C-alpha positions in Angstrom: 100.4 103.4 66.3 99.4 106.5 68.3 102.8 107.4 69.7 104.4 107.9 66.2 102.4 111.1 65.6 102.3 112.1 69.3 104.4 115.3 69.2 102.5 116.7 66.2 99.1 115.8 67.8 100.0 117.4 71.2 101.1 120.6 69.5 98.0 120.6 67.4 95.8 120.0 70.5 97.6 122.7 72.4 97.3 125.3 69.6 93.6 124.5 69.2 92.9 124.9 72.8 95.0 128.1 73.1 93.4 129.7 70.0 89.9 128.8 71.3 90.8 130.2 74.6 92.1 133.5 73.1 89.1 133.9 70.8 86.7 133.5 73.7 88.3 136.5 75.4 87.5 138.9 72.5 89.3 142.1 71.7 88.2 143.7 74.9 90.1 141.1 77.1 91.8 142.8 80.0 95.5 142.6 80.8 95.0 140.0 83.6 93.5 137.6 81.1 96.4 138.1 78.7 98.9 137.5 81.5 97.0 134.3 82.3 97.2 133.1 78.7 100.9 133.9 78.5 101.7 132.2 81.8 99.8 129.1 80.7 101.7 128.8 77.4 105.0 129.3 79.2 104.3 126.5 81.8 102.9 124.2 79.1 105.9 124.4 76.8 108.2 124.1 79.8 106.3 120.8 80.6 106.8 119.6 77.1 110.5 120.4 77.2 111.0 118.7 80.6 109.1 115.6 79.4 111.3 115.4 76.3 114.4 115.1 78.5 112.6 112.6 80.7 112.4 115.0 83.7 108.9 113.9 84.5 108.7 115.5 88.0 109.4 118.9 86.7 107.0 118.4 83.8 104.3 117.5 86.3 105.0 120.6 88.4 104.7 122.8 85.3 101.5 121.1 84.2 100.0 121.6 87.7 100.6 125.3 87.3 98.8 125.1 84.0 95.9 123.4 85.8 95.7 126.3 88.2 95.4 128.7 85.3 93.0 126.7 83.2 91.3 124.1 85.4 89.1 122.7 82.7 91.7 122.3 80.0 91.6 118.6 79.2 94.9 118.8 77.2 96.6 119.5 80.5 95.0 116.4 82.1 96.1 114.3 79.1 99.7 115.5 79.5 99.6 114.9 83.2 98.4 111.4 82.6 101.3 110.8 80.1 103.9 112.0 82.6 102.4 109.9 85.5 102.5 106.9 83.1 106.2 107.4 82.6 106.6 107.2 86.4 104.5 104.1 86.5 102.0 105.9 88.7 99.1 104.4 86.9 96.4 105.3 89.3 97.1 109.0 89.0 97.5 108.7 85.3 94.1 106.9 84.9 92.4 109.7 86.9 93.7 112.4 84.5 93.0 110.3 81.3 89.4 109.8 82.5 89.0 113.6 83.0 90.3 114.1 79.4 88.1 111.5 77.8 85.0 112.7 79.7 85.7 116.2 78.4 86.3 115.0 74.8 85.0 111.4 74.3 85.7 111.4 70.6 89.4 112.1 71.0 91.2 109.0 69.9 94.5 110.0 71.6 92.8 110.4 75.0 91.0 107.1 74.7 94.2 105.3 73.5 96.1 106.6 76.5 93.4 105.5 78.9 93.3 102.1 77.3 97.1 101.6 77.6 96.9 102.7 81.3 94.2 100.2 82.1 96.2 97.4 80.3 99.3 98.3 82.3 97.2 97.7 85.4 95.9 94.4 84.0 92.4 95.9 84.4 91.1 94.2 81.3 87.4 94.4 82.3 87.5 98.2 82.3 89.7 98.1 79.1 87.0 96.3 77.1 84.6 99.3 76.9 87.5 101.7 76.0 88.8 99.3 73.3 85.2 99.0 71.9 84.9 102.8 71.8 88.2 103.1 70.0 87.2 100.4 67.5 84.4 102.6 66.3 87.1 105.2 65.4 89.8 103.0 64.0 89.8 99.3 62.8 93.3 98.8 64.1 91.8 98.2 67.5 90.3 94.9 66.4 93.6 93.3 67.4 93.8 95.0 70.8 90.2 94.0 71.6 90.8 90.4 70.6 93.9 90.3 72.9 91.9 91.7 75.8 89.2 89.1 75.4 91.9 86.4 75.3 93.4 87.7 78.5 89.9 87.6 80.1 89.5 84.1 79.0 86.4 85.1 77.0 87.2 82.7 74.1 83.9 83.1 72.3 84.1 86.9 72.1 87.8 86.7 71.1 86.9 84.2 68.3 84.2 86.5 67.0 86.6 89.4 66.7 89.3 87.2 65.0 86.8 85.7 62.6 85.6 89.2 61.6 89.2 90.3 61.0 89.7 87.3 58.7 86.4 87.8 56.9 86.9 91.5 56.2 90.6 91.1 55.5 91.7 93.3 58.4 95.3 92.7 59.2 95.3 89.1 58.1 98.8 88.4 59.5 97.8 89.6 63.0 94.5 87.8 62.8 96.2 84.5 62.0 98.6 84.9 64.9 95.8 85.7 67.2 93.9 82.6 66.0 96.9 80.4 66.8 97.3 82.2 70.2 93.7 81.6 71.0 93.9 77.9 70.0 97.0 77.4 72.2 95.4 79.2 75.1 92.2 77.2 75.1 94.1 74.0 74.8 96.4 74.9 77.7 93.4 76.0 79.9 91.6 72.8 79.1 94.6 70.7 80.0 95.2 72.6 83.2 91.6 72.3 84.2 91.7 68.6 83.7 94.9 68.3 85.8 93.5 70.4 88.6 90.3 68.3 88.6 92.4 65.3 89.5 94.4 67.0 92.3 92.4 69.8 93.8 89.9 69.3 96.5 86.2 69.4 95.6 85.3 72.4 97.9 88.0 74.5 96.2 86.6 73.8 92.8 83.1 74.7 93.9 84.1 78.2 95.1 81.9 80.9 93.5 83.7 83.6 91.4 83.1 86.0 94.3 84.8 83.7 96.8 87.7 83.2 94.3 88.3 86.9 94.2 88.0 87.1 98.0 90.6 84.3 98.5 92.9 85.7 95.9 92.9 89.2 97.4 93.4 88.0 100.9 96.3 85.8 99.7 98.0 88.9 98.1 97.4 91.0 101.2 99.0 88.3 103.4 102.0 88.2 101.0 102.1 92.1 101.3 101.9 92.2 97.5 99.6 95.3 97.6 99.9 96.1 93.9 98.4 92.7 93.1 95.8 93.0 95.8 94.8 96.3 94.2 94.6 94.7 90.8 92.3 91.9 92.0 90.1 94.1 94.1 89.6 96.5 91.2 88.6 93.6 89.0 86.3 92.3 91.7 84.5 95.7 92.0 84.1 95.7 88.2 82.4 92.3 88.4 80.6 92.7 91.8 80.0 96.5 92.2 77.7 96.2 95.2 80.0 94.1 97.4 81.4 96.4 100.1 84.2 93.9 101.0 85.9 94.5 97.7 85.9 98.3 98.3 87.4 97.7 101.7 90.2 95.5 100.3 90.9 98.0 97.5 91.1 100.9 100.0 93.4 98.8 102.3 95.7 98.2 99.3 95.7 101.8 98.4 96.5 102.8 101.9 99.4 100.4 101.9 100.6 101.9 98.6 100.3 105.4 100.2 97.6 106.6 97.8 95.5 107.9 100.7 93.2 110.3 98.8 92.1 107.5 96.4 91.6 105.2 99.3 89.2 107.7 100.9 87.3 108.0 97.6 86.9 104.2 97.4 85.8 104.0 101.0 83.2 106.7 100.5 81.9 104.8 97.4 81.8 101.5 99.3 80.0 102.8 102.4 76.8 103.1 100.5 76.7 99.4 99.9 76.9 98.4 103.6 73.4 97.3 104.5 73.9 96.2 108.1 76.1 98.3 110.5 78.6 96.2 112.3 82.1 94.8 111.8 82.2 95.7 108.1 81.3 99.3 108.9 84.0 99.5 111.6 86.6 98.2 109.2 85.7 101.0 106.8 86.1 103.6 109.6 89.5 102.1 110.5 90.8 102.5 107.0 89.5 106.1 107.0 91.5 106.7 110.2 94.6 105.3 108.5 94.2 107.5 105.4 93.4 110.7 107.3 96.2 110.1 109.8 98.7 109.9 106.9 97.2 113.1 105.4 97.4 114.9 108.7 93.7 115.7 108.9 93.2 115.3 112.7 89.6 116.5 112.6 88.7 113.7 110.3 90.7 111.2 112.3 88.8 112.1 115.5 85.5 112.0 113.6 86.0 108.4 112.3 87.6 107.2 115.6 84.4 108.2 117.4 82.3 106.3 114.9 84.1 103.0 115.5 82.0 100.9 117.8 83.5 98.7 120.4 
């Protein structure tokens, strides 16, 4: 839906930003500013060219040069996100899409890109709010929002969306298919729950949602499936944002995936939720050491090693 008009939109966005940038300079703009603008355009169109031939590494290099020249240009962040998406580097892509959407929340292209990035990571909890925002701009997102609710197992919310589509005549064919999908999904879940009730142990069924996330993440970490551990820990933080254990698990997964800077950010966020110093705090410091060692920041390594209590 969005991708069909993508090239036209990107060019339009770029020209809008470039013209605005030039107008702000005024007729008295000095030579250095003009050189900056020319260099920006040269790198930007080089990035578009490299992306068109699927040379995403070079496109990213060119865009990072644009970022140096115009740090607050959200079009650059949008393009960086698209290129990182092509490399399946969804964490980096998400960061840049979030910068773009924060700068221009009403831009449907930025919001759509962020939504797709979240869905690629199976981060449906975060995707809900983005899809709802897009729905206020375009009714085509009713279908997407219904599918997200189905993925989350939120049958009531999904049914409300589908019923609204049918009542208002919005994409009747899609709404009918979603209705069938929802019916099959609920029947399957009901059957599986019934079967599990007969075979699973009672303590396992009585686990709280928080314990279920904890068990699932630990299982993925044991299997060294760090991408899945990252997915579940991200979901857990969305649902239980004050639980430091989930921040620790997410940071550990990021360290294993060699995304050390993001791991540090997550650890810093999670530290504020540790109420009692002890083993949990030590585990945070150990993950800091892992990340800063990989980044070669020996001063930080020494700092956190000294904070680890025996």
